[in-house]
C-alpha positions in Angstrom: 17.3 92.7 -62.3 16.8 88.9 -61.9 17.6 87.3 -58.6 19.9 84.3 -59.0 19.4 81.6 -56.5 20.9 78.2 -56.4 19.4 75.3 -54.4 22.0 73.3 -52.5 19.7 70.7 -51.1 16.3 70.1 -49.7 13.9 67.6 -48.1 10.2 67.1 -48.1 8.0 65.6 -45.4 5.3 65.1 -48.1 7.4 62.9 -50.5 9.8 61.8 -47.8 12.7 62.5 -50.1 16.0 64.3 -49.9 17.5 66.2 -52.8 21.1 67.3 -53.3 21.8 69.5 -56.4 24.1 67.5 -58.6 26.3 70.5 -59.1 27.5 69.8 -55.5 28.4 66.1 -56.0 32.0 67.0 -55.4 31.3 67.8 -51.8 32.9 65.4 -49.4 30.6 62.4 -48.5 30.7 63.4 -44.8 29.3 66.9 -45.7 26.6 65.4 -48.0 25.5 63.0 -45.2 25.4 65.8 -42.6 23.2 67.9 -45.0 20.9 64.9 -45.5 20.6 64.2 -41.8 20.0 67.9 -41.0 17.3 68.3 -43.7 15.5 65.0 -43.1 15.4 65.4 -39.3 14.0 69.0 -39.8 11.2 67.7 -42.0 10.5 64.8 -39.6 10.2 67.2 -36.6 8.5 70.2 -38.3 6.9 68.9 -41.4 6.7 70.7 -44.8 9.6 71.3 -47.1 13.1 72.7 -46.2 15.6 74.0 -48.8 19.1 75.4 -48.3 19.5 78.1 -51.0 22.4 80.3 -52.0 21.3 83.9 -52.8 23.0 86.0 -55.5 25.7 87.0 -53.1 26.6 83.5 -52.1 24.9 83.6 -48.7 23.3 80.3 -47.7 19.9 80.5 -46.1 17.0 78.3 -45.1 13.7 78.4 -46.9 10.7 76.6 -45.7 7.3 76.0 -47.1 4.2 73.9 -46.4 1.1 72.8 -48.3 -2.0 75.0 -47.8 -4.1 73.6 -44.9 -1.3 71.5 -43.5 -2.2 71.4 -39.8 0.8 69.3 -38.9 3.3 71.9 -40.0 4.8 73.6 -36.9 5.4 77.2 -38.0 6.7 78.4 -34.6 8.8 75.3 -34.2 10.3 76.0 -37.7 11.7 79.3 -36.7 13.2 77.9 -33.5 14.6 74.9 -35.3 16.2 77.0 -38.0 17.8 79.2 -35.4 19.1 76.1 -33.6 20.5 74.7 -36.8 22.2 78.0 -37.7 23.8 78.0 -34.3 24.8 74.3 -34.1 25.9 74.0 -37.7 27.5 77.5 -38.0 30.9 76.1 -39.0 29.5 73.8 -41.7 27.3 76.6 -43.1 30.2 79.0 -43.3 32.3 76.4 -45.0 29.6 75.8 -47.6 29.3 79.5 -48.3 33.1 79.6 -48.8 32.9 76.5 -51.0 30.2 78.2 -53.2 32.2 81.4 -53.5 35.4 79.6 -54.5 33.9 77.1 -57.0 30.7 78.8 -58.4 31.3 82.6 -58.5 
């Protein structure tokens, strides 16, 4: 059984770039900007790479990664920052899950 995952967006501290999956271009500009700000600020504070990914059930989750030997990546801070974002952006994240279920499932 293959695991179907869809990347919504992501940011990298290494390339200093933000990516929004073009399948989600129809999202309101305000939502796209909020996602960009959230991801870019995360990578500026924590380092590494952050992606927001939908799993096969349409649940949105945060996935982080860093390059091997990256001493600037804050692993403990990452966990705390993700919990903070999940709490502060709960309404946005739930709306994005609903959006995905309506338009992509």
